[in-house]
Backbone and ligand atoms as CSV (ligand in chain L), in Angstrom:
chain,resi,resn,atom,element,x,y,z
A,1,GLU,N,N,54.633,112.166,49.105
A,1,GLU,CA,C,55.763,113.093,49.314
A,1,GLU,C,C,56.148,113.143,50.789
A,2,LYS,N,N,57.469,113.235,51.017
A,2,LYS,CA,C,57.974,113.243,52.386
A,2,LYS,C,C,57.720,114.607,53.039
A,3,VAL,N,N,57.126,114.621,54.196
A,3,VAL,CA,C,56.945,115.893,54.901
A,3,VAL,C,C,57.631,115.790,56.251
A,4,TYR,N,N,58.541,116.704,56.512
A,4,TYR,CA,C,59.255,116.717,57.774
A,4,TYR,C,C,58.584,117.720,58.697
A,5,LYS,N,N,58.328,117.316,59.901
A,5,LYS,CA,C,57.712,118.258,60.828
A,5,LYS,C,C,58.550,118.432,62.087
A,6,THR,N,N,58.721,119.673,62.486
A,6,THR,CA,C,59.373,119.960,63.767
A,6,THR,C,C,58.609,121.118,64.389
A,7,ASN,N,N,59.097,121.608,65.494
A,7,ASN,CA,C,58.426,122.757,66.093
A,7,ASN,C,C,59.020,124.065,65.631
A,8,LYS,N,N,59.991,123.989,64.734
A,8,LYS,CA,C,60.746,125.202,64.453
A,8,LYS,C,C,60.129,126.142,63.431
A,9,HIS,N,N,59.807,125.631,62.240
A,9,HIS,CA,C,59.361,126.509,61.165
A,9,HIS,C,C,57.911,126.245,60.803
A,10,ILE,N,N,57.142,127.303,60.837
A,10,ILE,CA,C,55.718,127.150,60.553
A,10,ILE,C,C,55.384,127.935,59.285
A,11,PHE,N,N,54.788,127.248,58.319
A,11,PHE,CA,C,54.451,127.898,57.058
A,11,PHE,C,C,52.958,127.801,56.803
A,12,LEU,N,N,52.451,128.802,56.080
A,12,LEU,CA,C,51.076,128.732,55.617
A,12,LEU,C,C,51.101,127.963,54.306
A,13,CYS,N,N,50.426,126.817,54.286
A,13,CYS,CA,C,50.496,125.957,53.115
A,13,CYS,C,C,49.073,125.628,52.670
A,14,ARG,N,N,48.706,126.056,51.503
A,14,ARG,CA,C,47.335,125.882,50.979
A,14,ARG,C,C,46.287,126.232,52.037
A,15,GLY,N,N,46.462,127.402,52.626
A,15,GLY,CA,C,45.472,127.900,53.581
A,15,GLY,C,C,45.566,127.301,54.974
A,16,LYS,N,N,46.517,126.333,55.151
A,16,LYS,CA,C,46.644,125.701,56.469
A,16,LYS,C,C,48.037,125.952,57.041
A,17,TRP,N,N,48.103,126.206,58.326
A,17,TRP,CA,C,49.425,126.371,58.930
A,17,TRP,C,C,50.050,125.002,59.163
A,18,GLU,N,N,51.261,124.826,58.638
A,18,GLU,CA,C,51.940,123.536,58.787
A,18,GLU,C,C,53.318,123.774,59.376
A,19,LYS,N,N,53.789,122.791,60.121
A,19,LYS,CA,C,55.154,122.873,60.644
A,19,LYS,C,C,56.065,122.008,59.775
A,20,TYR,N,N,57.104,122.583,59.255
A,20,TYR,CA,C,58.031,121.841,58.407
A,20,TYR,C,C,59.442,121.891,58.974
A,21,MET,N,N,60.166,120.870,58.630
A,21,MET,CA,C,61.586,120.873,58.974
A,21,MET,C,C,62.326,121.477,57.783
A,22,VAL,N,N,63.103,122.494,58.023
A,22,VAL,CA,C,63.848,123.125,56.937
A,22,VAL,C,C,65.291,122.613,56.960
A,23,ILE,N,N,65.648,121.926,55.872
A,23,ILE,CA,C,66.980,121.336,55.772
A,23,ILE,C,C,67.803,122.145,54.773
A,24,ALA,N,N,69.023,122.481,55.145
A,24,ALA,CA,C,69.912,123.190,54.217
A,24,ALA,C,C,71.141,122.332,53.957
A,25,VAL,N,N,71.549,122.284,52.697
A,25,VAL,CA,C,72.761,121.544,52.346
A,25,VAL,C,C,73.895,122.552,52.141
A,26,TYR,N,N,75.022,122.296,52.777
A,26,TYR,CA,C,76.212,123.155,52.619
A,26,TYR,C,C,77.270,122.340,51.870
A,27,PRO,N,N,77.300,122.477,50.538
A,27,PRO,CA,C,78.260,121.687,49.770
A,27,PRO,C,C,79.601,122.409,49.631
A,28,GLY,N,N,80.656,121.642,49.464
A,28,GLY,CA,C,81.972,122.256,49.258
A,28,GLY,C,C,83.053,121.217,49.198
A,29,SER,N,N,84.288,121.697,49.004
A,29,SER,CA,C,85.425,120.770,48.967
A,29,SER,C,C,85.945,120.504,50.383
A,30,PHE,N,N,85.957,121.526,51.213
A,30,PHE,CA,C,86.414,121.409,52.598
A,30,PHE,C,C,87.745,120.645,52.686
A,31,ASP,N,N,88.737,121.150,51.961
A,31,ASP,CA,C,90.046,120.457,51.895
A,31,ASP,C,C,91.139,121.267,52.559
A,32,PRO,N,N,91.204,121.396,53.865
A,32,PRO,CA,C,90.291,120.841,54.867
A,32,PRO,C,C,89.314,121.922,55.357
A,33,ILE,N,N,88.408,121.503,56.260
A,33,ILE,CA,C,87.490,122.453,56.888
A,33,ILE,C,C,88.313,123.478,57.694
A,34,THR,N,N,87.912,124.755,57.619
A,34,THR,CA,C,88.598,125.822,58.373
A,34,THR,C,C,87.624,126.416,59.395
A,35,ASN,N,N,88.140,127.326,60.225
A,35,ASN,CA,C,87.255,128.006,61.179
A,35,ASN,C,C,86.217,128.867,60.461
A,36,GLY,N,N,86.536,129.293,59.240
A,36,GLY,CA,C,85.570,130.062,58.441
A,36,GLY,C,C,84.373,129.197,58.070
A,37,HIS,N,N,84.640,127.980,57.562
A,37,HIS,CA,C,83.553,127.034,57.242
A,37,HIS,C,C,82.752,126.712,58.509
A,38,LEU,N,N,83.492,126.452,59.599
A,38,LEU,CA,C,82.841,126.053,60.850
A,38,LEU,C,C,81.884,127.141,61.348
A,39,ASP,N,N,82.293,128.383,61.183
A,39,ASP,CA,C,81.437,129.502,61.601
A,39,ASP,C,C,80.137,129.524,60.785
A,40,ILE,N,N,80.253,129.279,59.487
A,40,ILE,CA,C,79.057,129.241,58.626
A,40,ILE,C,C,78.149,128.089,59.083
A,41,ILE,N,N,78.751,126.930,59.372
A,41,ILE,CA,C,77.961,125.765,59.803
A,41,ILE,C,C,77.218,126.077,61.099
A,42,LYS,N,N,77.929,126.687,62.069
A,42,LYS,CA,C,77.304,126.999,63.365
A,42,LYS,C,C,76.154,127.976,63.203
A,43,ARG,N,N,76.371,128.996,62.377
A,43,ARG,CA,C,75.310,129.994,62.194
A,43,ARG,C,C,74.126,129.391,61.453
A,44,ALA,N,N,74.415,128.555,60.460
A,44,ALA,CA,C,73.327,127.919,59.705
A,44,ALA,C,C,72.529,126.983,60.608
A,45,ALA,N,N,73.236,126.309,61.521
A,45,ALA,CA,C,72.563,125.348,62.406
A,45,ALA,C,C,71.587,126.055,63.357
A,46,GLN,N,N,71.802,127.361,63.551
A,46,GLN,CA,C,70.856,128.106,64.392
A,46,GLN,C,C,69.636,128.568,63.612
A,47,ILE,N,N,69.776,128.624,62.288
A,47,ILE,CA,C,68.659,129.106,61.461
A,47,ILE,C,C,67.793,127.934,60.985
A,48,PHE,N,N,68.473,126.858,60.529
A,48,PHE,CA,C,67.760,125.747,59.910
A,48,PHE,C,C,67.611,124.586,60.891
A,49,ASP,N,N,66.626,123.738,60.622
A,49,ASP,CA,C,66.410,122.594,61.508
A,49,ASP,C,C,67.536,121.589,61.386
A,50,GLU,N,N,68.015,121.420,60.149
A,50,GLU,CA,C,69.136,120.506,59.947
A,50,GLU,C,C,70.066,121.039,58.870
A,51,VAL,N,N,71.359,120.903,59.103
A,51,VAL,CA,C,72.346,121.311,58.102
A,51,VAL,C,C,73.105,120.055,57.677
A,52,VAL,N,N,73.112,119.798,56.377
A,52,VAL,CA,C,73.863,118.663,55.853
A,52,VAL,C,C,75.128,119.215,55.195
A,53,VAL,N,N,76.260,118.946,55.805
A,53,VAL,CA,C,77.524,119.378,55.203
A,53,VAL,C,C,77.920,118.300,54.204
A,54,ALA,N,N,78.074,118.689,52.947
A,54,ALA,CA,C,78.253,117.708,51.879
A,54,ALA,C,C,79.603,117.895,51.200
A,55,VAL,N,N,80.447,116.902,51.349
A,55,VAL,CA,C,81.802,116.955,50.792
A,55,VAL,C,C,81.774,116.434,49.361
A,56,GLY,N,N,82.076,117.320,48.442
A,56,GLY,CA,C,81.998,116.964,47.022
A,56,GLY,C,C,83.152,116.087,46.589
A,57,ASN,N,N,82.809,115.106,45.784
A,57,ASN,CA,C,83.827,114.229,45.227
A,57,ASN,C,C,84.033,114.673,43.784
A,58,ASN,N,N,85.022,115.539,43.589
A,58,ASN,CA,C,85.263,116.078,42.248
A,58,ASN,C,C,86.561,115.487,41.704
A,59,PRO,N,N,86.442,114.544,40.730
A,59,PRO,CA,C,87.643,113.851,40.240
A,59,PRO,C,C,88.647,114.799,39.591
A,60,ASP,N,N,88.204,116.011,39.188
A,60,ASP,CA,C,89.141,116.962,38.563
A,60,ASP,C,C,89.972,117.713,39.591
A,61,LYS,N,N,89.523,117.676,40.844
A,61,LYS,CA,C,90.245,118.439,41.869
A,61,LYS,C,C,91.245,117.559,42.589
A,62,ASN,N,N,92.487,118.046,42.661
A,62,ASN,CA,C,93.533,117.311,43.338
A,62,ASN,C,C,93.533,117.758,44.805
A,63,THR,N,N,92.955,116.942,45.680
A,63,THR,CA,C,92.814,117.396,47.064
A,63,THR,C,C,93.940,116.834,47.936
A,64,LEU,N,N,94.252,117.553,49.009
A,64,LEU,CA,C,95.271,117.075,49.957
A,64,LEU,C,C,94.708,115.907,50.762
A,65,PHE,N,N,93.440,116.043,51.206
A,65,PHE,CA,C,92.790,114.991,51.992
A,65,PHE,C,C,91.799,114.222,51.113
A,66,SER,N,N,91.687,112.921,51.362
A,66,SER,CA,C,90.726,112.113,50.607
A,66,SER,C,C,89.305,112.497,51.033
A,67,ASP,N,N,88.302,112.038,50.281
A,67,ASP,CA,C,86.898,112.326,50.633
A,67,ASP,C,C,86.622,111.893,52.066
A,68,LYS,N,N,87.057,110.646,52.362
A,68,LYS,CA,C,86.777,110.081,53.696
A,68,LYS,C,C,87.441,110.907,54.793
A,69,GLU,N,N,88.683,111.323,54.537
A,69,GLU,CA,C,89.410,112.125,55.537
A,69,GLU,C,C,88.717,113.471,55.754
A,70,ARG,N,N,88.261,114.077,54.663
A,70,ARG,CA,C,87.600,115.383,54.781
A,70,ARG,C,C,86.303,115.260,55.574
A,71,VAL,N,N,85.556,114.175,55.318
A,71,VAL,CA,C,84.310,113.933,56.070
A,71,VAL,C,C,84.623,113.738,57.551
A,72,GLU,N,N,85.641,112.910,57.840
A,72,GLU,CA,C,86.000,112.631,59.233
A,72,GLU,C,C,86.413,113.895,59.975
A,73,LEU,N,N,87.197,114.749,59.304
A,73,LEU,CA,C,87.669,115.981,59.954
A,73,LEU,C,C,86.499,116.919,60.258
A,74,ILE,N,N,85.516,116.949,59.352
A,74,ILE,CA,C,84.332,117.805,59.617
A,74,ILE,C,C,83.540,117.209,60.781
A,75,LYS,N,N,83.365,115.881,60.747
A,75,LYS,CA,C,82.605,115.217,61.829
A,75,LYS,C,C,83.221,115.528,63.184
A,76,LYS,N,N,84.546,115.432,63.261
A,76,LYS,CA,C,85.233,115.705,64.537
A,76,LYS,C,C,85.060,117.170,64.939
A,77,SER,N,N,84.965,118.058,63.956
A,77,SER,CA,C,84.877,119.496,64.265
A,77,SER,C,C,83.466,119.934,64.656
A,78,VAL,N,N,82.457,119.140,64.280
A,78,VAL,CA,C,81.066,119.558,64.565
A,78,VAL,C,C,80.372,118.610,65.556
A,79,PHE,N,N,81.188,117.760,66.240
A,79,PHE,CA,C,80.581,116.704,67.061
A,79,PHE,C,C,79.603,117.247,68.104
A,80,ASP,N,N,79.810,118.509,68.530
A,80,ASP,CA,C,78.955,119.063,69.592
A,80,ASP,C,C,77.732,119.818,69.054
A,81,ILE,N,N,77.539,119.834,67.742
A,81,ILE,CA,C,76.347,120.507,67.196
A,81,ILE,C,C,75.343,119.423,66.785
A,82,LYS,N,N,74.203,119.428,67.458
A,82,LYS,CA,C,73.243,118.323,67.305
A,82,LYS,C,C,72.658,118.186,65.895
A,83,ASN,N,N,72.280,119.316,65.290
A,83,ASN,CA,C,71.514,119.234,64.041
A,83,ASN,C,C,72.378,119.377,62.790
A,84,VAL,N,N,73.598,118.837,62.853
A,84,VAL,CA,C,74.468,118.859,61.675
A,84,VAL,C,C,74.825,117.434,61.273
A,85,ALA,N,N,74.643,117.119,59.995
A,85,ALA,CA,C,75.036,115.815,59.469
A,85,ALA,C,C,76.155,116.047,58.461
A,86,VAL,N,N,77.036,115.079,58.315
A,86,VAL,CA,C,78.157,115.233,57.380
A,86,VAL,C,C,78.198,114.020,56.461
A,87,THR,N,N,78.325,114.267,55.179
A,87,THR,CA,C,78.365,113.147,54.244
A,87,THR,C,C,79.133,113.540,52.988
A,88,GLU,N,N,79.568,112.536,52.226
A,88,GLU,CA,C,80.192,112.851,50.945
A,88,GLU,C,C,79.172,112.618,49.844
A,89,TYR,N,N,79.413,113.224,48.700
A,89,TYR,CA,C,78.500,112.973,47.568
A,89,TYR,C,C,79.282,113.078,46.277
A,90,SER,N,N,78.734,112.455,45.246
A,90,SER,CA,C,79.333,112.642,43.926
A,90,SER,C,C,78.203,112.960,42.967
A,91,GLY,N,N,78.555,113.430,41.809
A,91,GLY,CA,C,77.515,113.795,40.842
A,91,GLY,C,C,77.076,115.229,41.045
A,92,LEU,N,N,75.958,115.571,40.407
A,92,LEU,CA,C,75.487,116.952,40.440
A,92,LEU,C,C,75.001,117.342,41.828
A,93,THR,N,N,75.422,118.525,42.267
A,93,THR,CA,C,74.998,119.017,43.581
A,93,THR,C,C,73.472,119.099,43.645
A,94,ALA,N,N,72.866,119.594,42.568
A,94,ALA,CA,C,71.399,119.755,42.549
A,94,ALA,C,C,70.708,118.420,42.847
A,95,ASN,N,N,71.204,117.343,42.258
A,95,ASN,CA,C,70.588,116.021,42.488
A,95,ASN,C,C,70.776,115.571,43.927
A,96,PHE,N,N,71.972,115.817,44.451
A,96,PHE,CA,C,72.229,115.420,45.839
A,96,PHE,C,C,71.299,116.174,46.791
A,97,VAL,N,N,71.161,117.461,46.541
A,97,VAL,CA,C,70.328,118.308,47.407
A,97,VAL,C,C,68.901,117.751,47.447
A,98,LYS,N,N,68.361,117.422,46.278
A,98,LYS,CA,C,67.013,116.861,46.202
A,98,LYS,C,C,66.914,115.535,46.960
A,99,SER,N,N,67.985,114.748,46.891
A,99,SER,CA,C,67.967,113.439,47.562
A,99,SER,C,C,67.898,113.585,49.080
A,100,GLN,N,N,68.214,114.793,49.573
A,100,GLN,CA,C,68.174,115.042,51.020
A,100,GLN,C,C,66.812,115.596,51.454
A,101,GLY,N,N,65.850,115.609,50.534
A,101,GLY,CA,C,64.510,116.077,50.878
A,101,GLY,C,C,64.423,117.584,51.015
A,102,THR,N,N,65.264,118.310,50.268
A,102,THR,CA,C,65.231,119.767,50.331
A,102,THR,C,C,65.605,120.362,48.976
A,103,ASN,N,N,65.481,121.689,48.872
A,103,ASN,CA,C,65.909,122.369,47.642
A,103,ASN,C,C,66.857,123.521,47.986
A,104,LEU,N,N,67.347,123.493,49.227
A,104,LEU,CA,C,68.073,124.646,49.746
A,104,LEU,C,C,69.574,124.397,49.858
A,105,ILE,N,N,70.347,125.270,49.169
A,105,ILE,CA,C,71.814,125.220,49.266
A,105,ILE,C,C,72.266,126.464,50.011
A,106,ILE,N,N,73.216,126.309,50.927
A,106,ILE,CA,C,73.833,127.505,51.503
A,106,ILE,C,C,75.312,127.511,51.151
A,107,ARG,N,N,75.852,128.707,50.952
A,107,ARG,CA,C,77.274,128.860,50.671
A,107,ARG,C,C,77.784,130.082,51.420
A,108,GLY,N,N,79.071,130.107,51.699
A,108,GLY,CA,C,79.667,131.246,52.386
A,108,GLY,C,C,80.224,132.235,51.372
A,109,THR,N,N,80.256,133.514,51.733
A,109,THR,CA,C,80.770,134.532,50.816
A,109,THR,C,C,81.694,135.482,51.570
A,110,ARG,N,N,82.953,135.523,51.147
A,110,ARG,CA,C,83.919,136.364,51.850
A,110,ARG,C,C,84.055,137.744,51.237
A,111,ASP,N,N,84.061,137.799,49.917
A,111,ASP,CA,C,84.332,139.081,49.249
A,111,ASP,C,C,83.664,139.090,47.874
A,112,SER,N,N,83.973,140.129,47.086
A,112,SER,CA,C,83.276,140.264,45.800
A,112,SER,C,C,83.674,139.159,44.822
A,113,ARG,N,N,84.888,138.641,44.993
A,113,ARG,CA,C,85.311,137.534,44.118
A,113,ARG,C,C,84.460,136.305,44.381
A,114,ASP,N,N,84.284,135.986,45.677
A,114,ASP,CA,C,83.401,134.874,46.053
A,114,ASP,C,C,82.002,135.117,45.513
A,115,PHE,N,N,81.547,136.376,45.650
A,115,PHE,CA,C,80.179,136.694,45.250
A,115,PHE,C,C,79.937,136.365,43.779
A,116,VAL,N,N,80.878,136.797,42.915
A,116,VAL,CA,C,80.725,136.558,41.474
A,116,VAL,C,C,80.714,135.055,41.193
A,117,PHE,N,N,81.638,134.333,41.846
A,117,PHE,CA,C,81.735,132.888,41.664
A,117,PHE,C,C,80.452,132.195,42.146
A,118,GLU,N,N,80.003,132.587,43.349
A,118,GLU,CA,C,78.812,131.953,43.929
A,118,GLU,C,C,77.569,132.228,43.081
A,119,LYS,N,N,77.519,133.434,42.503
A,119,LYS,CA,C,76.365,133.799,41.668
A,119,LYS,C,C,76.319,132.876,40.447
A,120,GLU,N,N,77.506,132.614,39.871
A,120,GLU,CA,C,77.569,131.742,38.696
A,120,GLU,C,C,77.107,130.324,39.033
A,121,ILE,N,N,77.609,129.780,40.139
A,121,ILE,CA,C,77.204,128.399,40.484
A,121,ILE,C,C,75.727,128.358,40.827
A,122,ALA,N,N,75.254,129.380,41.543
A,122,ALA,CA,C,73.842,129.392,41.927
A,122,ALA,C,C,72.960,129.420,40.678
A,123,ASN,N,N,73.338,130.256,39.709
A,123,ASN,CA,C,72.552,130.339,38.479
A,123,ASN,C,C,72.592,129.026,37.706
A,124,LEU,N,N,73.771,128.413,37.690
A,124,LEU,CA,C,73.927,127.143,36.992
A,124,LEU,C,C,73.041,126.070,37.645
A,125,ASN,N,N,73.069,126.024,38.975
A,125,ASN,CA,C,72.259,125.023,39.679
A,125,ASN,C,C,70.777,125.246,39.444
A,126,SER,N,N,70.346,126.512,39.364
A,126,SER,CA,C,68.909,126.705,39.146
A,126,SER,C,C,68.529,126.493,37.684
A,127,LEU,N,N,69.531,126.604,36.793
A,127,LEU,CA,C,69.259,126.233,35.392
A,127,LEU,C,C,69.047,124.724,35.291
A,128,LEU,N,N,69.858,123.975,36.045
A,128,LEU,CA,C,69.754,122.511,36.024
A,128,LEU,C,C,68.454,122.053,36.678
A,129,ASP,N,N,68.053,122.784,37.721
A,129,ASP,CA,C,66.830,122.433,38.426
A,129,ASP,C,C,66.251,123.727,39.008
A,130,ASN,N,N,65.139,124.190,38.443
A,130,ASN,CA,C,64.668,125.523,38.834
A,130,ASN,C,C,64.055,125.591,40.230
A,131,GLN,N,N,64.003,124.448,40.910
A,131,GLN,CA,C,63.514,124.492,42.292
A,131,GLN,C,C,64.634,124.760,43.298
A,132,ILE,N,N,65.856,124.622,42.839
A,132,ILE,CA,C,66.995,124.802,43.759
A,132,ILE,C,C,67.166,126.278,44.116
A,133,GLU,N,N,67.276,126.552,45.402
A,133,GLU,CA,C,67.527,127.917,45.882
A,133,GLU,C,C,68.882,127.951,46.583
A,134,THR,N,N,69.668,128.985,46.297
A,134,THR,CA,C,70.943,129.148,47.003
A,134,THR,C,C,70.881,130.379,47.888
A,135,LEU,N,N,71.226,130.210,49.138
A,135,LEU,CA,C,71.307,131.349,50.053
A,135,LEU,C,C,72.770,131.567,50.414
A,136,LEU,N,N,73.206,132.824,50.318
A,136,LEU,CA,C,74.589,133.141,50.675
A,136,LEU,C,C,74.641,133.697,52.090
A,137,ILE,N,N,75.610,133.221,52.831
A,137,ILE,CA,C,75.825,133.734,54.183
A,137,ILE,C,C,77.176,134.455,54.190
A,138,PHE,N,N,77.187,135.698,54.647
A,138,PHE,CA,C,78.434,136.454,54.650
A,138,PHE,C,C,79.391,135.908,55.703
A,139,ALA,N,N,80.659,135.839,55.323
A,139,ALA,CA,C,81.694,135.382,56.255
A,139,ALA,C,C,81.773,136.328,57.445
A,140,ASN,N,N,82.020,135.761,58.588
A,140,ASN,CA,C,82.316,136.522,59.794
A,140,ASN,C,C,83.614,137.324,59.547
A,141,LYS,N,N,83.631,138.580,59.958
A,141,LYS,CA,C,84.806,139.440,59.715
A,141,LYS,C,C,86.104,138.808,60.223
A,142,ASP,N,N,86.009,138.093,61.337
A,142,ASP,CA,C,87.212,137.481,61.914
A,142,ASP,C,C,87.775,136.357,61.053
A,143,TYR,N,N,86.956,135.809,60.165
A,143,TYR,CA,C,87.396,134.634,59.404
A,143,TYR,C,C,87.446,134.872,57.900
A,144,GLU,N,N,87.197,136.112,57.473
A,144,GLU,CA,C,87.019,136.303,56.026
A,144,GLU,C,C,88.310,136.178,55.225
A,145,LEU,N,N,89.454,136.148,55.909
A,145,LEU,CA,C,90.701,135.990,55.161
A,145,LEU,C,C,91.141,134.530,55.093
A,146,ILE,N,N,90.402,133.671,55.774
A,146,ILE,CA,C,90.815,132.263,55.839
A,146,ILE,C,C,90.288,131.474,54.644
A,147,SER,N,N,91.188,130.728,54.015
A,147,SER,CA,C,90.754,129.797,52.966
A,147,SER,C,C,91.535,128.498,53.147
A,148,SER,N,N,90.975,127.401,52.652
A,148,SER,CA,C,91.668,126.111,52.758
A,148,SER,C,C,93.016,126.181,52.047
A,149,SER,N,N,93.052,126.852,50.901
A,149,SER,CA,C,94.310,126.866,50.139
A,149,SER,C,C,95.371,127.679,50.871
A,150,MET,N,N,94.974,128.779,51.510
A,150,MET,CA,C,95.930,129.576,52.282
A,150,MET,C,C,96.483,128.754,53.450
A,151,VAL,N,N,95.608,128.005,54.111
A,151,VAL,CA,C,96.026,127.162,55.234
A,151,VAL,C,C,97.057,126.127,54.765
A,152,LYS,N,N,96.808,125.522,53.601
A,152,LYS,CA,C,97.730,124.488,53.090
A,152,LYS,C,C,99.088,125.087,52.731
A,153,GLU,N,N,99.050,126.298,52.159
A,153,GLU,CA,C,100.292,126.958,51.780
A,153,GLU,C,C,101.131,127.272,53.026
A,154,ILE,N,N,100.468,127.814,54.056
A,154,ILE,CA,C,101.202,128.195,55.276
A,154,ILE,C,C,101.812,126.968,55.957
A,155,ILE,N,N,101.038,125.886,56.066
A,155,ILE,CA,C,101.534,124.696,56.782
A,155,ILE,C,C,102.691,124.051,56.023
A,156,ARG,N,N,102.653,124.140,54.691
A,156,ARG,CA,C,103.750,123.551,53.897
A,156,ARG,C,C,105.062,124.291,54.129
A,157,PHE,N,N,104.944,125.572,54.515
A,157,PHE,CA,C,106.152,126.352,54.844
A,157,PHE,C,C,106.352,126.418,56.360
A,158,ASP,N,N,105.802,125.430,57.064
A,158,ASP,CA,C,105.964,125.296,58.514
A,158,ASP,C,C,105.403,126.466,59.322
A,159,GLY,N,N,104.450,127.191,58.768
A,159,GLY,CA,C,103.830,128.301,59.505
A,159,GLY,C,C,102.783,127.792,60.485
A,160,ASP,N,N,102.318,128.688,61.352
A,160,ASP,CA,C,101.359,128.327,62.395
A,160,ASP,C,C,99.930,128.604,61.913
A,161,VAL,N,N,99.129,127.548,61.781
A,161,VAL,CA,C,97.746,127.736,61.316
A,161,VAL,C,C,96.745,127.448,62.434
A,162,SER,N,N,97.237,127.395,63.682
A,162,SER,CA,C,96.345,126.987,64.773
A,162,SER,C,C,95.153,127.922,64.963
A,163,LYS,N,N,95.298,129.174,64.533
A,163,LYS,CA,C,94.175,130.113,64.674
A,163,LYS,C,C,93.146,129.941,63.572
A,164,PHE,N,N,93.486,129.232,62.527
A,164,PHE,CA,C,92.631,129.188,61.338
A,164,PHE,C,C,91.797,127.923,61.185
A,165,VAL,N,N,92.200,126.850,61.901
A,165,VAL,CA,C,91.496,125.573,61.707
A,165,VAL,C,C,91.094,124.954,63.039
A,166,PRO,N,N,90.030,124.109,63.031
A,166,PRO,CA,C,89.660,123.388,64.245
A,166,PRO,C,C,90.800,122.445,64.664
A,167,LYS,N,N,90.859,122.126,65.954
A,167,LYS,CA,C,91.971,121.318,66.512
A,167,LYS,C,C,92.239,120.008,65.764
A,168,PRO,N,N,91.194,119.215,65.471
A,168,PRO,CA,C,91.475,117.935,64.802
A,168,PRO,C,C,92.143,118.127,63.437
A,169,VAL,N,N,91.855,119.251,62.798
A,169,VAL,CA,C,92.446,119.527,61.483
A,169,VAL,C,C,93.930,119.863,61.628
A,170,LEU,N,N,94.260,120.569,62.686
A,170,LEU,CA,C,95.652,120.976,62.908
A,170,LEU,C,C,96.566,119.753,62.966
A,171,SER,N,N,96.182,118.761,63.776
A,171,SER,CA,C,97.062,117.589,63.891
A,171,SER,C,C,97.084,116.792,62.592
A,172,ALA,N,N,95.940,116.701,61.915
A,172,ALA,CA,C,95.894,115.951,60.649
A,172,ALA,C,C,96.769,116.632,59.597
A,173,LEU,N,N,96.766,117.955,59.591
A,173,LEU,CA,C,97.578,118.702,58.616
A,173,LEU,C,C,99.063,118.436,58.839
A,174,LYS,N,N,99.456,118.425,60.117
A,174,LYS,CA,C,100.879,118.216,60.433
A,174,LYS,C,C,101.342,116.845,59.930
A,175,VAL,N,N,100.516,115.834,60.197
A,175,VAL,CA,C,100.855,114.474,59.762
A,175,VAL,C,C,100.942,114.418,58.234
A,176,LYS,N,N,99.947,115.017,57.581
A,176,LYS,CA,C,99.864,114.957,56.114
A,176,LYS,C,C,101.067,115.634,55.465
A,177,VAL,N,N,101.433,116.791,55.982
A,177,VAL,CA,C,102.527,117.541,55.375
A,177,VAL,C,C,103.867,116.839,55.600
A,178,LYS,N,N,104.019,116.239,56.782
A,178,LYS,CA,C,105.240,115.490,57.071
A,178,LYS,C,C,105.373,114.338,56.066
A,179,HIS,N,N,104.266,113.669,55.848
A,179,HIS,CA,C,104.197,112.545,54.913
A,179,HIS,C,C,104.561,113.017,53.508
A,180,GLU,N,N,104.003,114.158,53.118
A,180,GLU,CA,C,104.261,114.744,51.798
A,180,GLU,C,C,105.754,115.027,51.613
A,181,LYS,N,N,106.343,115.614,52.662
A,181,LYS,CA,C,107.766,115.972,52.581
A,181,LYS,C,C,108.640,114.728,52.493
A,182,ASN,N,N,108.306,113.695,53.273
A,182,ASN,CA,C,109.070,112.447,53.224
A,182,ASN,C,C,109.019,111.817,51.840
A,183,LYS,N,N,107.843,111.900,51.244
A,183,LYS,CA,C,107.676,111.302,49.910
A,183,LYS,C,C,108.566,111.987,48.891
A,184,LYS,N,N,108.723,113.315,49.061
A,184,LYS,CA,C,109.529,114.086,48.110
A,184,LYS,C,C,111.005,113.748,48.236
A,185,ILE,N,N,111.452,113.459,49.455
A,185,ILE,CA,C,112.880,113.197,49.679
A,185,ILE,C,C,113.282,111.846,49.070
A,186,TYR,N,N,112.432,110.834,49.297
A,186,TYR,CA,C,112.824,109.496,48.828
A,186,TYR,C,C,112.311,109.195,47.431
L,1,ADP,P1,P,84.626,125.148,46.984
L,1,ADP,O1,O,83.410,124.417,47.400
L,1,ADP,O2,O,84.311,126.312,46.084
L,1,ADP,O3,O,85.724,124.269,46.492
L,1,ADP,P2,P,85.386,125.496,49.767
L,1,ADP,O4,O,85.189,124.065,50.075
L,1,ADP,O5,O,86.666,126.097,50.254
L,1,ADP,O6,O,85.228,125.887,48.269
L,1,ADP,O7,O,84.228,126.357,50.447
L,1,ADP,C1,C,82.900,125.984,50.517
L,1,ADP,C2,C,82.067,127.234,50.742
L,1,ADP,O8,O,82.501,127.905,51.924
L,1,ADP,C3,C,82.158,128.274,49.638
L,1,ADP,O9,O,80.888,128.888,49.504
L,1,ADP,C4,C,83.165,129.263,50.152
L,1,ADP,O10,O,82.962,130.557,49.607
L,1,ADP,C5,C,82.853,129.249,51.621
L,1,ADP,N1,N,83.991,129.646,52.447
L,1,ADP,C6,C,85.282,129.309,52.302
L,1,ADP,N2,N,86.050,129.888,53.242
L,1,ADP,C7,C,85.215,130.631,54.010
L,1,ADP,C8,C,85.409,131.499,55.138
L,1,ADP,N3,N,86.602,131.721,55.649
L,1,ADP,N4,N,84.307,132.093,55.666
L,1,ADP,C9,C,83.094,131.883,55.126
L,1,ADP,N5,N,82.848,131.105,54.067
L,1,ADP,C10,C,83.892,130.474,53.508
């Protein structure tokens, strides 16, 4: 079995103190990443040894950005945080989480609607694999109104979303929406 060791987390394991690396997976659509997501990533990176941001490939979801674009935008937004990795995944989240050498999922929670939804997914994931643990992190008050869908709606109506998304996302959104509008005209 793989054992990760760092100086950060020390656990009592079968009567012996051991140092383990605690890895948390933050799965989501991130279409695109917002300042709300980024805040969760930054806070998680201070708690856990490594945070794996995992962009879900859900064929049922019609996303504005492709999987690759969403991964790239997150990478550009977290380039200065050392212990964050970004990757895409497909298939069951529970299986992906295990493949990363951990059983820990983190998700953000803005309000009671998020809470009910997150509780359902967390229960479903632990039904699929009872070792999976989900930890919820409350949204920062400054970002709790931000959602990817709200950002997309505002930009499509030429509104200003510069306060809601990281810089690389802002320019990518402008290009994408311009492209979308051109496609509709012709
Ligand atoms: P989903 O994975 O459900 O399609 P998202 O990709 O938008 O949704 O979000 C991924 C996770 O981040 C979810 O747990 C969601 O509740 C959380 N989240 C979304 N927006 C914010 C925000 N502004 N602040 C904190 N957490 C957020």
